[in-house]
N, C-alpha and C positions, 0 to 999 in steps of 0.2 A: 660518573665523572663530572665534576663541576666545570662550568664555563663562565668566563667573564664576558658579559654581554651588555647591550644597552638596556635601559629601563623599558623601552617600548618592546624589545624582543622578549624581555622577561614577562611582561604583562600578556604577551601573546600565548604564554603557556597556560593561561587561565581560561577555562571553558565556562559557558553559560551554566548557571545553577551550581557552581562550585561553592564549597564552604572554605572561606579564607579565615585562618586563625591569625590574629594580629598580636604580636608580642610587644605589648606596651603597657605602661601605667600612665594614663592620661597622655601627655605629650612626650614623656620620657621614653627613650629607646624606641620611639615610633618612627617607622621608615617613611618619612614624608614624601620623598621623591618617588617611591613606588605608588603611593596614593595619587600623586600628581599625574603620573604616567597612566594609571588606570582611568582617571578622570578624562584625560586627553583622548585616550583610545575610545572611551564610551561616547564622547562628544562627536567624534569623527565617524564611528561605525555603529553605535548603538549596542555594542558588545564589549565585554561580557555583561550579561544581564541576569536577573533572577538570582543574584548572589546571596549567599548566607554568610554573615560575619559573626565570628566568635572571638570574644576577648574576656579573660577573667576580670580584668579591670575595665576602664574606659579607654577610648582611643581618640580623644579630642582635646582642645585647648580653649574651650569657650569661644570659638571663632568659627562661624559657619562657612568661612571661605578658606579653611585649611583642613588638611587631612581628609578622612573619609566622608565628612559631611558634604563635600563638594559633589561627589557622585551619588551619594544617598539622595540629595536634593533632586537630582535629575531622574531618579527612578531606577538606578542600576541594582539596588539592593532589595531583596524580598523579605529577609529575616535577619534579626540581630539577637544574639544571646550574649549578655554582658552583666557584669556586676555593678557597673556604674554608668549612668546615662547623662548625668548633669553636665559633663564637659563637652557634650555633643549636641549643640542647640537644635540643629536640623533633625537629627535622629530622634531627639526627645519630642519635638513638636509633631513629627509625623507619627510617632508611636502613640502619643496621646490622642491624635486625630483618627487613629485606626487606619492609617494609610500604609502601614508596614507592620509585619509581624514582629513582636518584641517580647522577650522574656528576660526577667531580671532575677538572678539567683545570687546567693552569697559569694563574694569574691574568692574567699579561701576555698570554698567548695569547688568552684569552677576551676581554680588552679589545680586542685587535686584530681579533678576529672580528666584533665589533660594528661597528667602522669599516669592515671589508670588506663587511659586510651593507649598510651605508648606501650603499656604492658599487655595489651590485647584484651582488656576487660570492657564489657559493654555497660557496666554500671559501677558506681562508687557509693559505698554506704557510709553515712555519717549521722551523728546525733545533732550536729549543727543544723538548725532550722526547725527543730521540733518545737511546737507551741507558738511559732510566729507566722508571718504572712505566707511563707513558702510551704508550710505544712498544709496539704490539701484539705485538712479538716478545719483549718482556721481561715484561710483566705486564698488568694490566687497569685502566683508568680508571673502570670501573663499580664502584660501591660494593658491590653485591650481585648475586645471581644473577638477579633478575627484571629487571634493567636490561640490555636486549639490543640497544640501538641501537648502530650502528657510526658513531661520530663522528670517528674518526681512521683515516687510511690512510697507507701509505708510498709515496713517489714518488721516483724518481731523475731528476735534471735537470742537464744540463751536468756530469756526473760527480760530483754531490753528492747526498746523501740528504736528503730533507725529510719532515716529517709534514704531511699535509693535514688540516686541521681544518674540520669543517662550520661554517657561519655560522648564527646564529640567525634564525629568521623570527618577528619580534616583532609581536604583536597589540596590546599595551597597554604604554605606558611609564609607570612611577611615578617621578616626579622631585620633588625638594624644592629650592626656591629661597628667596629672601628677599622679593623685591619684584616685582610685576607693574605695568607702566606702561600708559598708555592704549591702546597698540598690542598689548598682550599680551606684550611683551618681558619676559624673566625675567632678573633680576640676582641675584647670589649674595653680596652684600656681607657678610652675617653667617654664611655657611657657611664651614666650615674646609677643604672640599675641593670640587672640581668633578667629580671622578671621570670618568664618560664621558657626562655629561648631553647634550651636543650630538650626539654620535654615536648615542646611544640614540634621541633624538628623530628624527634623520634616518633611521635604520634603520626605525623604527616607521612613519613616514610613507611611506617607500619601499614598505613592505609593506601599505599601505592601512589601518594601525592608528590607534589613538587615543592621543594624548599628554596625560596628566593631570599637572598640576603643583600641588603644595602650596606655598603661600607664607605669609609672616607678615603682609604688609601690601600695601595698594594705594597706588600713587603717582599723583597727577594731573599729574605732570611727566614728560616723556619722558626716558628713560635716555640717557646718553651712549653712543654706538654701541660704544665699546670696553669698556663695562661690561656689555653684554648677553652672556649665556652661551647662552641659548636664545631665538631670535627668535620673535616672536608668530606668524609664518606657519606654524610647526611645532606650535603649541599648540592643542589642542581644548578643554580644560577647565582652569580654574584654581579651586582650592579655597583660600579664605583662612582661615587658622587663626592667630589673633593670639597664642595661647599655644603656638605650634608647637614640639613636640619639644625639641631640644637648646638652642633659642634662649632658653628660660626659665633656662638655666644658662650663659648666653653668656659666653665667655671671649675678650676682645679680643686676647689674646696669641696665640690660635690662628687667628683670622681675619685678622690683620695690621693691625688697627686700632691696636694697640700693638706697636711693634717692640722686641724684647728683645735688648740687647747681650750679648755672651758673658760679661761680668762678672756678669750677673744670672741666668744660666741655672740655676745651682744652686738659687736661690730658687724659680723656677717649676717646676723638676723635682720638688723636694721637696713643693711645694704640690700639684701634680697627682698625685704618687705616693700621697699620703694619700687623695685623693678618688676615685681611679680604680683602686684596687687590687682585683684579683679576689678573690672569696671564697675563703678558705683559703690565700691566697698569702703570708700573713704568717709570720714565723718567723726568729729571729736566725741559726739554723744555716744555713738555705738562703741567707740574705742574705750570710753570711760567705763561703760558697763562691763565690757569685756575684761578690762584691767581689774575691776573689782572682783569679778568672778575668778579670773586667773590667779590673783593674789591669794584668795581664800582657798582655791583648789590646790595650789602648790603646797599649802600647809598640811595636806594629807600625805605628802611624800616623806619617806623614811630612808635613811642610809642603806645602801646595797639593794634597794628594790629594783626589780626589772619592770620597765614601764613602757606603755604605748600611749602616744599623744595624738589625737585626731586633728582634723582640719577645722578651720573656723575659730570660734571662741577658745576651744581647747589649746590652740597654738600659743596663747598667752601664758599658759602654764610653764612652758620652758623658760620664757623670759623672767618670770617671777621666781622660778626655782633658782635661776642664776642670781637674781637680786638677793634672794634669801641665803645664798651661799651653799645650797645643797646640790646644785647641778653636778658638781664634780664627784659627788658621793653616790649617784644613782646611775642606772644603766638603761638608756632609752633605746627603744627599737621602733622601727616603722614597718608596717605590714608589707610594703613593697620589697623589703629585704635588708634594710639598713640595721646594723647593730652598733650601738654606741653613737656618740655625737648627738646632734639635735635635728629634729625634722625641719626641712626647709618650708617656709610659709607660702601661702597664697597659691599662685599658679605653679610654683615650683614644688608643691606638695608631692610626696613620694620619694624625692631625693633626700639625702641626709648630709648635713654639714658636719664634716670631720668624723665620718664613720670609722669605726675600728675594723669593720668587715661588712661586705655586701654579699648576701647569699641569695640563692634561688627563692622566689616567692613561696613556692610550695613547701620548702623546708622551713621557712618562717612560720607558716601556718601549721605545720606539724607541731612546732613548739607551742604556738598559741592554743591549738586545740587540746594539747596535752596538759594545759593549765600552767604553762611556764611563766605567764605574766603575774606579777604581784598586784599591779594596779594599772588601770587605764583611765584616760580622760577623753570623753566623747561628747559631741553635741546632740541636739535633738530638736525636733519641730514641735512635738506635743508630749505631754505626760498626763496620764489619767489617775484616778483615785486608787487604782490597784498597783500603781507603779510601772505600768506598761509605758513604753516609749515608742513613739513614731519618729523615725529619722529619715524616712525615704520617700513618702508620698503624701500629698495633700490634694484637695480638689483643684484641678487645673495646674498642678505642679508635680513634677516627678524628677527626682535626682537619682534614685537607685540606692541599694543597700551598701555597696562597697564592702569593706572589710568589717563593718559594724557587727554583723551577726556572729562571725567567728571570734572576734575580739571579746565580745561580751559573753560568749558561751561558757568559758571556763576560768576567766580571770577572777582572782580572789576578792578584789576590791574594785568596784566600778564607780566612777565619778562622772555624772552627767553635768555638763557645763552649758547652761542656757539661760536666756533672759526670762523673766517672769511673764512678760508680754512682749509684743512686737508691733511693728508698723506705727511709727510715730513716737516710740519710747525715747525719752530724753532723761539722762541720768548724770548727775554731778556728784562729786565727793569733796566735801570741805572738812579738812581735818579728819576725824574718824567718822563723821556723819555722812550717810548716803542720802542724797536728795533726789526725789523723783520729781523733776520739773514738769514732765508731761507723761501721762500714762499711755501705753500702747493701746491701739484700738482692737488688737487681736489677742485673746487669752491663749497662753500656751499650756496652762494647767486646767484640765477639764474633766468632766465625768467619764467620758470615753474617748479614746484616740481614734483617728480615722483609719489607721493601719498599724499593725503591731510589728515593730522591728525588734523589740526586746520585751520578753515576758516577765513581769514581776513575780508571777506565781512560780514559774520554773526557776527563777533566781533564788526564791525562798527554799525550794526543794534542794537546790545545789548548795545552800548555805553561804551564798555570796553576800558580802556587805555592799550596799548600794546607797549612794548619796546623790542628791539633785541640788546643785549649787547654782543659785541665781544671784542677781546683783543686790537683792534685798534680804534674802533668807536662805536657809539650808533645810531641805527635807531629807528624811531617811526612810528607807523601805522597811516595813515591819510586817508581821503576819496579818495585821489588821488593815494594811495599806500604808498610805503616806503619813508620816509623823513630822510635825514641825519641830525641827531640832534646834535651829538658831534663828534669831531675828537680829539684823544688823543695826548698829547705832544710827539713829536718825529716822528709822522706819517705824510707823505706827502699825502694830500687829493687826489691829482690828480693821482699820479702813484701807490699809495698803496691802494686806495679805488675805485675811479671812473673808472680808466682805466681797472680795473679787473672785472667790472660788465658788463653784456651784456644787461643791461637796464638802463634807466635814473632814477636817484633819485633826 
């Protein structure tokens, strides 16, 4: 039977060494008041400690003084399993320094392991991950040397290879909803995402754990059954926080209370871009390169395609699709669960402007893994001569894989959107001519990548069409490796492309 209690009393339900599953996608649907209460209790008592945190996505907002980073910094956490670390600066720093156990696995796979755990399974089998960093034959999903758990194994079944991923054994669920009704049923009317709320609650109860839900309000009326996301029978504790987290900056265009037609998308994108820009991301030169890339990438779109658009430079594809008049004719999805509309930019990534539907994240990845996407647009840190892409790790830098591996595993047409070089690159466009005013000091196209997030060889086996669009040219993946497909006006092919590569195309 659920109880409405204080945040401190709810945190007292957590024991040392517990595994806490956080239902969030970066900052969205993330129960900040529960994190704050855990931090305060740890400061006062030193408990709970040796915690293990599990989240399919990430659970931060690029601010070390908010969410779980506050108590991670103090040493309350022993281990993190997540699909994305980049939004959690303290967790990332400690993981890279070997001060905390850390494992990074594909976001969609982790989402599916939660559902498998709810069904009583100890493992989840998937083809996602074969041939890339999380395949034990290729590299290591552990972020550092102190992380020694074996979470992935290889299995052959019916003539096909699969990776077996361990499922989480969850002791405590952290969930954020909007309303609790008299039966403890939780609805999410002001949340932008559902993430994996129901599956996390089911998996936690199956393991004999405690489900703690933060809400904004109490209703004395019973919820309509179809509006309930987590039923009261799964809920142990409800914490009411009337000024709860993101709701104080509530945006009805992201929750679905206001539906946004395609003709108004530019207005909402520009408005959100200003309010959710990451620190240090401003700059006309970077934006000029991104716009050149986004404009060319958007020309790959065709009417009625089902699309995924990633974070960073790929975000510009939606804007240019709108400018080209095709936005109204395509169907954009976001891995966090949005169907229709347009992905929100910057720190708001994961939410959807004007979605037609918001579904469980695991259900979205069911669709992606099954080849439901016609085309996707994703970024990258490095590309090598074989068409492999590194999107998650460099020397001294680690963001995590996110949904990248699942999205690229079965999509028919993959478009990578990235600059040719970085660190100091300055690009202008005058008329139809692209002008490289200053070359970046770091090459993005090289003989071998640091880590493999996407395998060119496996994409060839799957018959996927793959393009790599930069601000100066377009490469295409072939059986022989990269092929130079287009050179933009104003670019000298020899001096500004071929001479800068340490391999032949």
